[in-house]
Structure formats: structure tokens, C-alpha cells
C-alpha positions as CSV (number, residue, x, y, z in Angstrom):
1,M,78.1,98.8,95.8
2,V,81.2,98.6,97.8
3,A,79.4,97.4,100.7
4,S,78.1,94.5,98.8
5,L,81.6,93.5,97.3
6,L,82.9,93.5,100.9
7,T,80.3,91.4,102.3
8,N,80.0,88.9,99.1
9,Q,83.2,86.7,99.6
10,D,83.4,85.8,95.8
11,E,82.8,89.0,94.6
12,S,85.1,90.6,97.4
13,R,88.1,88.1,96.2
14,A,88.0,89.2,92.6
15,F,87.6,92.7,93.3
16,A,90.5,92.6,95.5
17,H,92.5,90.8,93.0
18,L,91.8,93.5,90.3
19,L,92.5,96.3,92.6
20,R,95.9,95.0,94.3
21,P,98.6,97.4,93.2
22,D,101.5,96.1,91.0
23,P,104.7,95.2,92.4
24,L,107.3,98.0,93.1
25,P,110.3,98.2,90.5
26,D,112.3,95.7,92.9
27,G,109.7,93.2,92.9
28,T,108.3,93.9,96.5
29,E,104.5,94.1,97.1
30,P,103.3,97.8,98.3
31,E,100.6,99.0,100.4
32,E,97.0,98.6,99.7
33,R,94.6,101.5,100.0
34,L,91.0,101.9,99.6
35,I,89.4,105.6,100.2
36,L,85.9,105.8,100.9
37,C,84.3,109.3,100.8
38,G,81.2,110.7,102.5
39,V,81.9,108.7,105.5
40,S,80.5,110.5,108.9
41,W,82.5,110.5,111.9
42,K,79.9,108.4,113.9
43,R,80.4,105.5,110.9
44,Y,83.9,106.1,111.1
45,L,84.1,105.2,114.8
46,A,81.5,102.2,114.2
47,L,83.7,100.5,111.8
48,D,86.6,101.1,113.8
49,K,84.9,99.1,116.6
50,A,83.3,96.5,114.4
51,M,86.8,95.9,113.2
52,G,88.3,95.4,116.7
53,D,90.6,97.5,118.8
54,D,93.5,95.3,118.8
55,R,93.2,94.2,115.2
56,P,96.7,93.9,113.4
57,G,95.2,95.5,110.4
58,P,93.7,97.1,108.3
59,R,94.7,100.5,109.6
60,F,92.6,103.7,109.4
61,Y,93.0,107.4,108.3
62,Y,90.3,109.8,108.6
63,L,90.0,113.4,107.3
64,D,86.8,115.5,106.8
65,G,84.6,112.7,105.7
66,E,87.1,110.6,103.6
67,L,88.4,107.3,105.3
68,E,91.5,105.6,104.0
69,I,91.6,102.0,104.7
70,M,95.2,100.6,104.2
71,T,96.8,97.3,104.6
72,T,100.5,96.8,104.9
73,S,103.0,94.6,103.2
74,H,106.0,92.5,104.1
75,E,108.4,95.2,103.1
76,H,106.4,97.9,104.9
77,E,106.5,96.3,108.1
78,R,110.4,95.5,107.5
79,I,111.2,99.1,107.0
80,K,109.0,100.3,109.9
81,K,110.9,97.7,112.2
82,W,114.3,98.6,110.8
83,I,113.9,102.4,111.6
84,G,112.2,101.8,114.9
85,D,115.0,99.7,115.9
86,F,117.7,102.4,114.9
87,L,115.8,105.1,116.5
88,A,116.0,103.1,119.8
89,D,119.5,102.7,119.4
90,Y,119.7,106.5,118.9
91,F,117.6,107.7,121.7
92,L,119.7,105.4,124.2
93,Q,123.1,106.5,123.0
94,A,122.1,110.2,123.0
95,G,120.2,110.0,126.3
96,V,117.0,111.2,124.8
97,E,113.9,110.3,127.0
98,I,111.1,109.1,125.1
99,M,107.6,107.6,125.4
100,P,107.0,105.3,122.5
101,R,103.3,105.4,121.1
102,G,103.9,102.9,118.4
103,Q,100.7,102.6,116.2
104,A,98.3,104.0,119.0
105,T,95.0,105.6,117.4
106,M,94.9,109.5,117.2
107,R,91.4,110.8,117.3
108,Q,89.9,114.3,117.7
109,A,86.2,114.7,116.9
110,L,86.0,118.4,116.4
111,K,88.9,118.3,114.3
112,Q,87.3,115.4,112.2
113,A,90.8,113.7,111.9
114,G,91.9,110.3,113.0
115,A,95.3,108.5,112.4
116,E,97.0,105.2,113.1
117,P,100.6,105.7,112.4
118,D,103.4,103.3,111.4
119,E,105.4,104.5,114.5
120,S,105.3,107.6,117.0
121,W,107.2,108.7,120.0
122,C,106.7,111.6,122.5
123,I,110.1,113.3,123.0
124,G,111.2,114.2,126.4
125,Q,107.9,113.8,128.1
126,E,104.7,112.1,127.7
127,N,102.0,114.0,125.9
128,E,98.6,113.5,124.9
129,F,99.9,113.3,121.2
130,P,103.3,112.3,119.7
131,D,105.9,114.6,118.8
132,L,107.3,112.5,116.3
133,V,105.5,110.4,113.8
134,L,106.9,107.9,111.1
135,E,104.9,106.8,107.9
136,I,106.1,104.2,105.5
137,A,104.7,105.2,102.2
138,L,105.7,102.8,99.6
139,T,102.7,103.8,97.3
140,S,101.3,107.4,96.8
141,G,97.9,108.2,97.1
142,G,95.4,108.3,100.1
143,V,94.3,111.0,102.6
144,S,96.6,114.0,103.4
145,K,98.7,112.4,106.4
146,L,100.4,115.8,106.9
147,E,96.9,117.6,107.4
148,I,95.9,115.1,109.8
149,Y,98.9,115.4,112.0
150,R,98.8,119.1,111.5
151,R,95.5,119.2,113.5
152,F,97.0,117.0,116.3
153,N,99.9,119.6,116.3
154,V,102.8,116.9,115.8
155,S,106.2,118.6,115.6
156,E,107.7,116.3,112.9
157,V,106.3,113.9,110.4
158,W,108.6,111.5,108.8
159,F,107.9,109.8,105.6
160,W,109.9,107.0,103.8
161,R,109.2,107.2,100.4
162,G,111.4,106.1,97.4
163,N,113.9,104.8,99.6
164,K,114.6,108.2,101.1
165,L,113.5,109.6,104.5
166,E,111.4,113.0,104.2
167,I,111.4,115.0,107.1
168,F,108.6,117.6,107.5
169,A,108.8,120.1,110.7
170,L,105.7,122.2,112.0
171,G,106.7,126.0,111.7
172,N,105.4,128.6,113.8
173,N,102.8,129.4,111.0
174,G,101.1,126.1,111.5
175,R,102.5,124.3,108.3
176,Y,104.9,122.0,107.4
177,K,108.0,122.6,105.8
178,Q,110.3,119.9,104.5
179,S,114.0,119.9,106.0
180,L,117.1,117.9,105.3
181,R,117.7,117.5,109.1
182,S,115.4,116.5,112.0
183,Q,114.8,119.7,114.4
184,L,113.7,117.1,117.2
185,L,116.9,115.0,116.8
186,P,119.5,117.3,115.3
187,D,122.3,114.8,115.9
188,L,120.7,111.9,113.7
189,D,122.5,111.0,110.9
190,V,119.7,110.5,108.1
191,A,122.2,109.3,105.5
192,L,123.3,106.6,107.9
193,L,119.7,105.5,108.8
194,E,118.9,105.5,104.9
195,R,122.0,103.2,104.3
196,C,121.1,101.0,106.9
197,V,117.3,100.5,105.9
198,A,118.9,99.2,102.3
199,I,120.3,96.3,104.0
200,R,118.3,93.2,104.0
201,S,120.0,91.6,107.0
202,W,118.6,92.8,110.3
203,Q,121.7,91.7,112.0
204,E,124.2,93.5,109.6
205,A,121.9,96.8,109.5
206,R,121.8,97.0,113.1
207,Q,125.4,96.4,113.7
208,M,126.4,99.1,110.8
209,F,124.1,101.7,112.4
210,R,125.5,101.1,115.9
211,A,129.0,101.5,114.3
212,G,128.0,104.7,112.9
213,L,126.6,106.1,116.2
214,N,129.7,105.1,118.0
215,A,132.0,106.7,115.4
216,I,129.9,109.7,115.5
217,K,130.3,110.0,119.3
218,R,134.2,109.3,119.2
219,T,134.5,112.1,117.0
220,G,132.1,114.6,118.7
221,G,130.2,115.2,115.6
């Protein structure tokens, strides 16, 4: 049924309109997610290849036979851009060596997991998989991103949800625990970052974040 809807243009448009999520309380559009169950690893790879390696969207997340197909919104992309720019400023001022990975696809066949994060970074040195992953989640649902990234042994996963940054650090027990501060970037002022993301002007937001970084540097905090 889903396949016929996706290939029939008229039915596909009607179906897409009905499934489009309601606007967020502030009127912005959220992401759109479609979850397919019972998808084999082989079919997941074939679908990904058919859609094209350099596609701007949609994004795929795969976990144990469940495939999440997600399209982003303008607000989703704005927040991703703002946070990425703030972290670039932080890394530069703090002297943190990084290797940006962006949305590079992560896959492991034996672990039945695949992801295309919003942003990701290797901290200190380049590794096979990133140390830090950022996910913008304006809507709930979908496959478990934490479980996906646990299988890649990602040290920290950040979610932007409800206008707040949620930080999950991977413990020695192999499970994620929510934390108020980043263990990878302990000097990062999370509250400052959250305030700056709320600013709609890129210039104003970037200048305010940089001013906050400079103030922290001057006070030695």
C-alpha cells in the first residue's frame, strides 16, 4: 500500500497532505517522519542508493528492521546552522582540535544500525565514527536515536528539544545518562547557547555568543 502511494503522484500528494504534522505552537513547521517496519538491511541499502548519495533529503535512520524516513523544515535547518556556528566559535577559542563529520552516513551491518545525524564531530583526533552527534528534534517519535548511536559507541548525543539542549553521555556501563553539562566540552555555557539559538537574527545571535565566550575567557570561568 505504501509503495503504491509513493509511486502514484495524485495519491501521494493527498497522502502527504494528510500526514503533514500540525505546526508547532509558535507557528513554525516541524520535521516530517515516516516509519517503515520489516525493512531488511539489504532493502535499506538499496533504497538509500536509489535515492542518491548526495541527496539533500530525505534522511534515513535504520535500527533492527525499522526505517525512519525524515524530511526537515526551515526551522530545523536554522537551529542546526546556529548551533553548528556557535560550536565552531567555541572550538576555535577553546583550542579544541576537531574533525567535522556533518551529516556523513554512519552504518554497521552487524549491528543493524544506520544514521544520518544533523551534525557530528570527532574531538581531538579523527576516528571511524564521531564522538559528538547533534540531533534537532522539533517533533517526537521515530526510531530510538540513542540506541542507534550507542551501537556506534558515540560518546555524547545532543538533542535540541522544546527549545532546550539535552545532553546524553555514554557511561562505562554502555548506557546513556542525561547530563546538565557536556563531558566532552565541559567549559561550554549551555544556557548561553540556548539563549542565542532563540535569537532569530544570525548576526545578533553570533555576536552575542562570541561576546559570551569572550566574557568567560576574561573572567577565567
